[in-house]
TIDO-489182 format. One record per residue (C-alpha): x, z, y; residue number from 1. Coordinates in steps of 0.5 Angstrom, whole numbers. Layout:
! TIDO-489182
SITE     u     w     v num
SITE     X     Z     Y NUM
...
//
This chain:
! TIDO-489182
SITE     u     w     v num
SITE     0     0     0   1
SITE     3    -2     7   2
SITE     4     4    11   3
SITE    -1     3    17   4
SITE    -7     1    12   5
SITE   -12     7    12   6
SITE   -15     9     6   7
SITE   -23    10     5   8
SITE   -24    17     7   9
SITE   -19    18    13  10
SITE   -21    12    16  11
SITE   -28    14    15  12
SITE   -26    21    19  13
SITE   -23    17    24  14
SITE   -29    13    25  15
SITE   -34    19    26  16
SITE   -29    22    31  17
SITE   -29    15    35  18
SITE   -36    15    35  19
SITE   -37    22    37  20
SITE   -33    21    43  21
SITE   -36    15    45  22
SITE   -42    19    45  23
SITE   -39    24    49  24
SITE   -36    20    54  25
SITE   -43    16    55  26
SITE   -46    24    56  27
SITE   -41    26    61  28
SITE   -39    20    65  29
SITE   -40    22    72  30
SITE   -41    29    71  31
SITE   -34    32    71  32
SITE   -27    29    73  33
SITE   -25    22    70  34
SITE   -19    25    67  35
SITE   -23    31    63  36
SITE   -28    25    61  37
SITE   -23    20    58  38
SITE   -16    24    57  39
SITE   -19    29    52  40
SITE   -23    24    49  41
SITE   -16    20    47  42
SITE   -13    27    45  43
SITE   -19    28    40  44
SITE   -18    20    38  45
SITE   -11    20    37  46
SITE   -11    27    33  47
SITE   -15    24    28  48
SITE   -12    17    28  49
SITE    -5    21    27  50
SITE    -8    25    21  51
SITE   -11    19    18  52
SITE    -5    15    18  53
SITE    -1    21    15  54
SITE    -7    23    10  55
SITE    -6    15     8  56
SITE     1    15     7  57
SITE     2    22     4  58
SITE    -5    25     1  59
SITE    -1    31    -1  60
SITE     1    33     6  61
SITE    -5    38     8  62
SITE    -3    36    16  63
SITE    -6    29    15  64
SITE   -13    32    13  65
SITE   -12    38    18  66
SITE   -11    33    24  67
SITE   -17    29    21  68
SITE   -22    35    21  69
SITE   -19    38    28  70
SITE   -20    31    31  71
SITE   -27    31    29  72
SITE   -29    38    30  73
SITE   -26    37    37  74
SITE   -30    31    38  75
SITE   -37    34    36  76
SITE   -36    41    37  77
SITE   -33    41    44  78
SITE   -33    34    47  79
SITE   -40    31    45  80
SITE   -43    38    46  81
SITE   -40    39    53  82
SITE   -43    32    55  83
SITE   -50    34    52  84
SITE   -50    41    56  85
SITE   -47    37    63  86
SITE   -52    31    62  87
SITE   -58    36    60  88
SITE   -57    40    66  89
SITE   -57    34    70  90
SITE   -63    31    67  91
SITE   -67    37    66  92
SITE   -67    36    58  93
SITE   -67    42    53  94
SITE   -61    45    50  95
SITE   -56    45    56  96
SITE   -55    53    55  97
SITE   -54    52    47  98
SITE   -50    46    47  99
SITE   -45    50    52 100
SITE   -45    56    47 101
SITE   -43    50    42 102
SITE   -38    47    46 103
SITE   -35    54    48 104
SITE   -34    56    41 105
SITE   -32    49    39 106
SITE   -25    49    43 107
SITE   -22    55    39 108
SITE   -21    51    32 109
SITE   -16    47    36 110
SITE   -12    53    37 111
SITE   -12    54    29 112
SITE   -10    47    28 113
SITE    -4    48    32 114
SITE    -2    54    29 115
SITE    -3    51    21 116
SITE     1    45    24 117
SITE     7    49    26 118
SITE     7    53    20 119
SITE     7    47    15 120
SITE    11    42    19 121
SITE    14    37    16 122
SITE    13    37     9 123
SITE     6    41     9 124
SITE     9    47     6 125
SITE    10    54     8 126
SITE    17    57    10 127
SITE    16    62     4 128
SITE    10    66     1 129
SITE    10    72     6 130
SITE     7    67    11 131
SITE     1    66     7 132
SITE    -2    72    10 133
SITE    -2    69    16 134
SITE    -6    63    15 135
SITE   -12    68    13 136
SITE   -10    72    19 137
SITE   -10    66    24 138
SITE   -17    63    21 139
SITE   -20    70    21 140
SITE   -18    70    29 141
SITE   -21    64    30 142
SITE   -28    66    27 143
SITE   -27    72    31 144
SITE   -26    68    38 145
SITE   -31    63    36 146
SITE   -36    68    36 147
SITE   -33    72    42 148
SITE   -33    66    46 149
SITE   -41    64    44 150
SITE   -44    71    45 151
SITE   -40    74    50 152
SITE   -41    74    58 153
SITE   -36    71    63 154
SITE   -32    67    59 155
SITE   -36    60    60 156
SITE   -40    57    66 157
SITE   -47    56    63 158
SITE   -52    51    67 159
SITE   -57    57    67 160
SITE   -52    62    71 161
SITE   -51    66    65 162
SITE   -51    66    57 163
SITE   -58    67    54 164
SITE   -55    68    48 165
SITE   -51    74    50 166
SITE   -50    80    45 167
SITE   -49    86    49 168
SITE   -45    90    44 169
SITE   -39    93    43 170
SITE   -37    90    36 171
SITE   -38    83    40 172
SITE   -33    85    45 173
SITE   -28    87    40 174
SITE   -29    81    37 175
SITE   -28    77    43 176
SITE   -22    81    45 177
SITE   -19    82    38 178
SITE   -20    75    36 179
SITE   -17    72    43 180
SITE   -11    76    42 181
SITE    -9    75    35 182
SITE   -10    68    36 183
SITE    -5    68    42 184
SITE     0    72    38 185
SITE    -1    68    32 186
SITE     1    61    36 187
SITE     8    65    38 188
SITE     9    67    31 189
SITE     8    60    29 190
SITE    13    57    34 191
SITE    17    62    32 192
SITE    17    60    24 193
SITE    18    53    27 194
SITE    25    55    31 195
SITE    27    59    24 196
SITE    26    53    20 197
SITE    29    49    25 198
SITE    36    53    25 199
SITE    36    53    17 200
SITE    35    46    16 201
SITE    40    41    16 202
SITE    40    33    15 203
SITE    34    29    15 204
SITE    29    36    15 205
SITE    33    38    22 206
SITE    32    30    25 207
SITE    24    31    23 208
SITE    24    37    26 209
SITE    27    35    33 210
SITE    21    30    34 211
SITE    16    36    34 212
SITE    21    39    39 213
SITE    20    33    44 214
SITE    13    34    44 215
SITE    13    42    44 216
SITE    18    42    50 217
SITE    14    37    54 218
SITE     8    42    53 219
SITE    12    48    55 220
SITE    14    44    61 221
SITE     7    41    63 222
SITE     2    47    62 223
SITE     5    52    67 224
SITE     6    46    72 225
SITE    -1    43    71 226
SITE    -4    50    72 227
SITE     1    51    78 228
SITE    -2    44    81 229
SITE   -10    46    78 230
SITE   -12    48    85 231
SITE    -8    43    89 232
SITE    -9    36    85 233
SITE   -13    34    79 234
SITE    -7    31    76 235
SITE    -5    38    74 236
SITE   -11    38    69 237
SITE    -9    31    67 238
SITE    -2    33    66 239
SITE    -4    38    61 240
SITE    -8    33    57 241
SITE    -3    28    57 242
SITE     2    33    54 243
SITE    -3    35    49 244
SITE    -4    28    47 245
SITE     4    27    45 246
SITE     4    33    40 247
SITE     0    29    35 248
SITE     4    23    36 249
SITE    11    27    35 250
SITE     8    30    29 251
SITE     6    23    26 252
SITE    13    21    28 253
SITE    16    27    25 254
SITE    13    25    18 255
SITE    13    18    18 256
SITE    17    15    22 257
SITE    23    19    24 258
SITE    28    14    23 259
SITE    25     9    28 260
SITE    29    12    34 261
SITE    35    16    36 262
SITE    31    23    37 263
SITE    37    26    40 264
SITE    36    21    46 265
SITE    29    22    46 266
SITE    30    30    47 267
SITE    35    29    52 268
SITE    30    24    56 269
SITE    24    29    55 270
SITE    28    35    58 271
SITE    31    31    64 272
SITE    24    28    66 273
SITE    21    35    65 274
SITE    26    38    69 275
SITE    26    33    74 276
SITE    18    34    75 277
SITE    18    41    75 278
SITE    23    42    80 279
SITE    20    36    84 280
SITE    13    39    84 281
SITE    16    46    86 282
SITE    19    42    92 283
SITE    13    38    94 284
SITE     9    45    93 285
SITE    14    49    97 286
SITE    14    43   102 287
SITE     7    43   103 288
SITE     6    50   104 289
SITE    11    50   110 290
SITE     9    44   113 291
SITE     2    46   113 292
SITE     3    52   116 293
SITE     7    49   122 294
SITE     2    42   122 295
SITE    -4    45   119 296
SITE    -6    45   112 297
SITE   -11    39   112 298
SITE    -6    35   116 299
SITE    -4    28   114 300
SITE     3    29   116 301
SITE     3    35   111 302
SITE     2    30   105 303
SITE     6    25   108 304
SITE    12    29   110 305
SITE    12    33   103 306
SITE    12    26    99 307
SITE    18    23   103 308
SITE    22    29   102 309
SITE    21    29    94 310
SITE    22    21    94 311
SITE    29    22    98 312
SITE    31    28    93 313
SITE    29    24    87 314
SITE    35    20    85 315
SITE    40    26    87 316
SITE    36    31    83 317
SITE    35    26    77 318
SITE    43    25    77 319
SITE    45    32    77 320
SITE    40    34    72 321
SITE    42    28    67 322
SITE    49    31    68 323
SITE    47    38    66 324
SITE    43    36    60 325
SITE    48    31    57 326
SITE    53    36    58 327
SITE    49    41    54 328
SITE    45    36    49 329
SITE    49    30    49 330
SITE    56    32    50 331
SITE    59    25    47 332
SITE    55    21    52 333
SITE    57    26    58 334
SITE    64    25    56 335
SITE    64    18    56 336
SITE    60    17    62 337
SITE    65    22    66 338
SITE    71    18    63 339
SITE    68    11    66 340
SITE    66    14    72 341
SITE    73    17    73 342
SITE    76    10    72 343
SITE    72     6    77 344
SITE    74    12    82 345
SITE    81    10    80 346
SITE    80     2    81 347
SITE    77     3    88 348
SITE    83     7    90 349
SITE    88     2    87 350
SITE    91     6    81 351
SITE    88     2    76 352
SITE    86    -6    74 353
SITE    80    -8    72 354
SITE    83   -11    65 355
SITE    84    -4    63 356
SITE    76    -3    62 357
SITE    77    -5    55 358
SITE    82     0    54 359
SITE    77     6    57 360
SITE    72     3    52 361
SITE    76     4    46 362
SITE    78    11    48 363
SITE    71    13    49 364
SITE    68    10    43 365
SITE    74    11    38 366
SITE    74     4    36 367
SITE    81     1    37 368
SITE    79    -6    35 369
SITE    73    -6    41 370
SITE    74   -12    45 371
SITE    71   -15    52 372
SITE    70   -22    52 373
SITE    68   -26    59 374
SITE    64   -32    60 375
SITE    66   -36    66 376
SITE    61   -39    71 377
SITE    57   -45    69 378
SITE    62   -46    62 379
SITE    59   -45    55 380
SITE    66   -41    53 381
SITE    68   -34    52 382
SITE    75   -32    54 383
SITE    79   -26    54 384
SITE    83   -22    59 385
SITE    89   -27    60 386
SITE    84   -33    61 387
SITE    85   -36    54 388
SITE    79   -39    51 389
SITE    76   -36    45 390
SITE    75   -40    39 391
SITE    68   -40    35 392
SITE    71   -38    28 393
SITE    74   -32    32 394
SITE    67   -30    34 395
SITE    64   -31    27 396
SITE    67   -26    23 397
SITE    62   -22    22 398
SITE    63   -16    27 399
SITE    57   -13    31 400
SITE    57   -15    39 401
SITE    52   -15    44 402
SITE    52   -19    51 403
SITE    54   -16    58 404
SITE    49   -17    63 405
SITE    49   -15    70 406
SITE    44   -18    76 407
SITE    40   -22    71 408
SITE    47   -26    69 409
SITE    51   -26    63 410
SITE    58   -23    64 411
SITE    61   -23    57 412
SITE    61   -20    50 413
SITE    63   -14    47 414
SITE    65   -14    40 415
SITE    65    -7    36 416
SITE    65    -3    30 417
SITE    60     2    32 418
SITE    58     5    25 419
SITE    50     7    27 420
SITE    45     6    33 421
SITE    47    12    36 422
SITE    54    10    37 423
SITE    52     3    39 424
SITE    47     6    45 425
SITE    53    10    47 426
SITE    57     4    48 427
SITE    51     0    52 428
SITE    50     5    57 429
SITE    58     6    58 430
SITE    58    -1    59 431
SITE    52    -1    64 432
SITE    56     4    68 433
SITE    62     0    68 434
SITE    59    -6    70 435
SITE    63    -7    77 436
SITE    69    -7    73 437
SITE    67   -12    68 438
SITE    65   -17    73 439
SITE    71   -16    77 440
SITE    75   -17    71 441
SITE    71   -23    69 442
SITE    73   -26    76 443
SITE    80   -25    75 444
SITE    80   -28    68 445
SITE    76   -34    70 446
SITE    82   -35    76 447
SITE    87   -34    70 448
SITE    83   -39    66 449
SITE    83   -44    71 450
SITE    91   -43    73 451
SITE    92   -44    66 452
SITE    88   -51    66 453
SITE    92   -53    72 454
SITE    99   -52    69 455
SITE    97   -55    63 456
SITE    94   -61    67 457
SITE   101   -62    71 458
SITE   105   -61    65 459
SITE   101   -67    61 460
SITE   102   -71    68 461
SITE   109   -69    68 462
SITE   110   -71    61 463
SITE   106   -77    61 464
SITE   110   -80    67 465
SITE   117   -78    64 466
SITE   115   -82    58 467
SITE   113   -88    61 468
SITE   119   -88    66 469
SITE   123   -88    59 470
SITE   119   -93    56 471
SITE   120   -98    62 472
SITE   127   -96    62 473
SITE   128   -98    55 474
SITE   124  -104    55 475
SITE   127  -107    61 476
SITE   134  -106    58 477
SITE   132  -108    51 478
SITE   128  -114    53 479
SITE   127  -117    60 480
SITE   134  -115    62 481
SITE   138  -118    56 482
SITE   134  -124    57 483
SITE   136  -125    64 484
SITE   143  -124    63 485
SITE   142  -130    58 486
SITE   139  -134    63 487
SITE   145  -132    68 488
SITE   150  -134    62 489
SITE   146  -141    61 490
SITE   146  -143    68 491
SITE   154  -142    69 492
SITE   154  -146    62 493
SITE   150  -151    65 494
SITE   154  -151    71 495
SITE   161  -153    67 496
SITE   157  -158    63 497
SITE   154  -162    69 498
SITE   162  -164    70 499
SITE   163  -166    63 500
SITE   156  -168    60 501
SITE   150  -168    64 502
SITE   145  -169    58 503
SITE   148  -163    55 504
SITE   147  -159    62 505
SITE   140  -161    62 506
SITE   139  -158    55 507
SITE   142  -152    57 508
SITE   138  -152    63 509
SITE   131  -153    59 510
SITE   133  -147    54 511
SITE   135  -143    60 512
SITE   128  -144    63 513
SITE   124  -142    56 514
SITE   129  -136    56 515
SITE   126  -134    63 516
SITE   119  -136    61 517
SITE   120  -131    55 518
SITE   123  -126    60 519
SITE   117  -127    65 520
SITE   112  -125    59 521
SITE   116  -119    57 522
SITE   115  -117    64 523
SITE   108  -118    64 524
SITE   107  -114    58 525
SITE   111  -108    61 526
SITE   107  -108    67 527
SITE   101  -108    63 528
SITE    96  -102    65 529
SITE    99  -102    72 530
SITE    94  -103    78 531
SITE    93  -111    78 532
SITE    95  -115    84 533
SITE    88  -115    86 534
SITE    88  -108    88 535
SITE    91  -111    94 536
SITE    84  -113    96 537
SITE    80  -107    94 538
SITE    76  -105    88 539
SITE    71  -110    88 540
SITE    75  -116    86 541
SITE    80  -112    81 542
SITE    73  -110    77 543
SITE    70  -117    77 544
SITE    77  -120    75 545
SITE    77  -114    69 546
SITE    69  -116    68 547
SITE    71  -123    67 548
SITE    77  -122    62 549
SITE    72  -117    58 550
SITE    69  -120    52 551
SITE    62  -117    53 552
SITE    57  -118    59 553
SITE    59  -113    64 554
SITE    55  -112    70 555
SITE    59  -110    77 556
SITE    56  -106    82 557
SITE    62  -104    87 558
SITE    62  -104    95 559
SITE    67  -108    98 560
SITE    70  -101   102 561
SITE    77   -99   102 562
SITE    80   -93    99 563
SITE    86   -89    99 564
SITE    91   -92    94 565
SITE    91   -87    89 566
SITE    84   -86    89 567
SITE    83   -93    88 568
SITE    88   -93    82 569
SITE    85   -88    79 570
SITE    78   -91    80 571
SITE    81   -97    77 572
SITE    84   -93    71 573
SITE    78   -90    69 574
SITE    74   -97    69 575
SITE    79  -100    65 576
SITE    79   -94    60 577
SITE    71   -94    60 578
SITE    71  -101    58 579
SITE    76  -101    53 580
SITE    73   -95    50 581
SITE    66   -99    50 582
SITE    69  -105    47 583
SITE    74  -102    42 584
SITE    70   -96    39 585
SITE    63   -96    41 586
SITE    62  -103    40 587
SITE    57  -104    46 588
SITE    54  -110    47 589
SITE    53  -109    54 590
SITE    56  -105    60 591
SITE    54  -103    67 592
SITE    60  -101    72 593
SITE    58   -99    79 594
SITE    61   -95    84 595
SITE    58   -92    91 596
SITE    61   -87    96 597
SITE    56   -81    97 598
SITE    58   -75   102 599
SITE    65   -76   102 600
SITE    66   -77    95 601
SITE    67   -84    91 602
SITE    62   -84    85 603
SITE    65   -89    79 604
SITE    60   -90    73 605
SITE    61   -94    66 606
SITE    55   -94    62 607
SITE    55   -98    55 608
SITE    49   -98    50 609
SITE    54   -97    44 610
SITE    54   -92    38 611
SITE    57   -86    43 612
SITE    62   -80    41 613
SITE    67   -80    46 614
SITE    70   -74    48 615
SITE    77   -72    51 616
SITE    78   -66    46 617
SITE    79   -72    40 618
SITE    86   -73    44 619
SITE    84   -80    47 620
SITE    86   -83    53 621
SITE    80   -80    56 622
SITE    84   -74    56 623
SITE    90   -77    61 624
SITE    84   -80    65 625
SITE    81   -73    66 626
SITE    88   -70    68 627
SITE    89   -76    73 628
SITE    82   -75    76 629
SITE    83   -67    76 630
SITE    90   -68    80 631
SITE    86   -72    86 632
SITE    81   -66    86 633
SITE    75   -69    83 634
SITE    71   -69    76 635
SITE    70   -73    70 636
SITE    64   -72    66 637
SITE    62   -75    59 638
SITE    55   -76    57 639
SITE    54   -79    50 640
SITE    49   -80    45 641
SITE    48   -84    39 642
SITE    41   -87    42 643
SITE    43   -88    49 644
SITE    50   -90    48 645
SITE    56   -87    53 646
SITE    56   -86    60 647
SITE    63   -84    64 648
SITE    62   -81    71 649
SITE    68   -80    75 650
SITE    67   -76    82 651
SITE    74   -77    87 652
SITE    74   -74    94 653
SITE    75   -80    99 654
SITE    75   -80   107 655
SITE    68   -81   109 656
//
């Protein structure tokens, strides 16, 4: 059976409770404060609903059935009866006083429910045999208090002004006094049993009991605050109702879902916000009294001034309370945040560098392998603190990680070896505290990455230039130079032959001419790839000449403007490489070559309908083009797809 599926009997009890509360709300609506109508109805339904879930999950645990009966009893005997009393008094119906007597008596079993719950939590068994008599004592005290509340005057406001069922007899008065006193005493005793059980518990049982401590702490804070604000604002009663509603929910978590959340964090936050609420409420009340004495109790300035003071005090009060609670209940979190705060202060004073944030995180988590990776803006890669790009294989090693976000922007990634969710939550909290240092470290890492790329680009350009120079020197020495020397020797030989044998001189001259033609051809091959002579007249003629030599149709759309010689040369090389790749590798059937001057930038585009797949990472000539374009302060982008072909776009800064 699924954990959240209800069995028939618990589901029936929950349904009856819900129906009774619907009737109670309909009867009471508009005749009492709205929070009294709705919140206590929610309390009964939540109590019965939690009981139905617990009883369905573990039928042998009596707490589930206790909650089911307690919720139904509260809905019928307390809320519905009170609703009938209010409506009957307002509409002139019969039974108003009788319903009020039932409501007065029907509120008492709720105390017995919580006495037994504190004795039985979390597994449904008493702490020991000696606690059994207390169950019967509490039950008897509940019965006595119900009789006392029903038949004693002065304990309830009846529509007729007095209790028509009052029994003016000493036994009834004693039943009221003894029953109420014993009920209150048993409530403290049951809480004491819970404390004793918690002190003796270990492991899972202690973890489960902490959930009850969460709600009990909230009730312990909310009840006195609520009573203190009862005469000032209706929120006092609402605060008590909300706190009481949290009790069955926490018990349900303790029994069924105690592993779902880190209860220590919940306890710390409950204590923090409860203490902050108490302090601010006290501050509000004190300020309202002082300002009321000076400005008048009903003055709007009194309320506005008290509210403003509380609003200004919220952040510093919360920070101090949070530190105090962390120091007492969550020492690891307190020490970790204190260490990060000290590091940030050292960073502000110049005694630390932003990159040391990784070392600080390793220290506070005791994880020597923790690493912080940074994500540069507009780049889908991660880099380390030195600016080196992290390979995808390194990110796929199975370690836990989570993104670092600040102001809606992803700054990087934290990779760690946290052993449980609590350690991971602690790490996230410390990372959030050190967000400023991480953001500065990311900017510095991005700067290093760009410097590395610039240095690598310059090195590649220098290497390519040196290799090209050596190639030209070698080809000139081994090729054209030797042929030109041969031509010179042949001409000198022909000079001598002219005086002896003119015919032989003619043959020698013919051979020299052939050798000279071969030298010219070698020089042309040597100059292959250099800007053609057409660049003397601009890009447009050069690209049209290039299109005529290309074996596939090339559409040229280039303005006749002139640009800087370096810009024109770079643009020509981009066009040549783009067309060469389209014909040789992409097997294109059509190429579009266009250029335009836009806002001081020459935008050159080479688009084809080939098979795609072009990438500088493949080590092609595109890498050299990228270096050449980058050296001029421009950018080179490649959009490639198997369906739409490849588009090569170069943006080169030029004078407007």
